[in-house]
N, C-alpha and C positions, 0 to 999 in steps of 0.2 A: 546540448543532447536535445531530440526530439520528443515529442510529448508521445508517446505510450495509450493505447483503450484504456489499459491496467492504471497508468499515472492519472489521469482522468479522473477512472471511475473512484479512486483512494481519494481523491482531492473534494471528488463532489459528496460523498459519502461523510467525510470528515468535517463540511462546512455544512452539511445538512444537520448533522447533530452538535453542532454548535462545538466546534471543538479549533482551538490551534496546531501546529503542528507540534508543541512539545506536550500540548494535551495527549495526543494521540501517541506516542510518543513514550509516555508516562501509561499510558491505560494499555499499552498493549505489550509493554514488555521491551519494547526495541529500543534502539538508540536516534534522538532526534536526527543525527545524518545521517540515519540510513530512511527516516522517513521523507526527507530533503531530498534523497538521491530519487528512491520511489519516486514521488510527486515531480520530479525533472526528468523523468525517461530514462535513467540508468538503466543500458541494457542489462549487465552482468548482476543482479542480487540474488540470495540464497532466495533458494523458494518456501524454504519452513519458517525465515523467517518473515517471508510476506504473508504466508499463512497464518502466521501467527499473529500477525496485525490486522489480517482480513475476517480473522475469527472475534476481534470483537464487534463485527457486524455483523456475524452468521455468513459469513462467505468463506470460498475456498480458491484458491487455484488451481487446477486438476490439469492434465495432460488429456487435450482432443484429437484425434485425429483429423487430418488436415481432408480437406474436400476436392 
């Protein structure tokens, strides 16, 4: 899988906060497999779960118009 901007941001935020993937899964309430898939750049992820995880860092994913 190709790394995406989202996957790189999530991994960076996790590391900045001294969390393991397991810690992130537990604290955000998503599964460890989901965290791993997200950080590896899996293309089909549930947006609600992505936002659930990002909420831990006070971020959210939203749709924006392409330029």
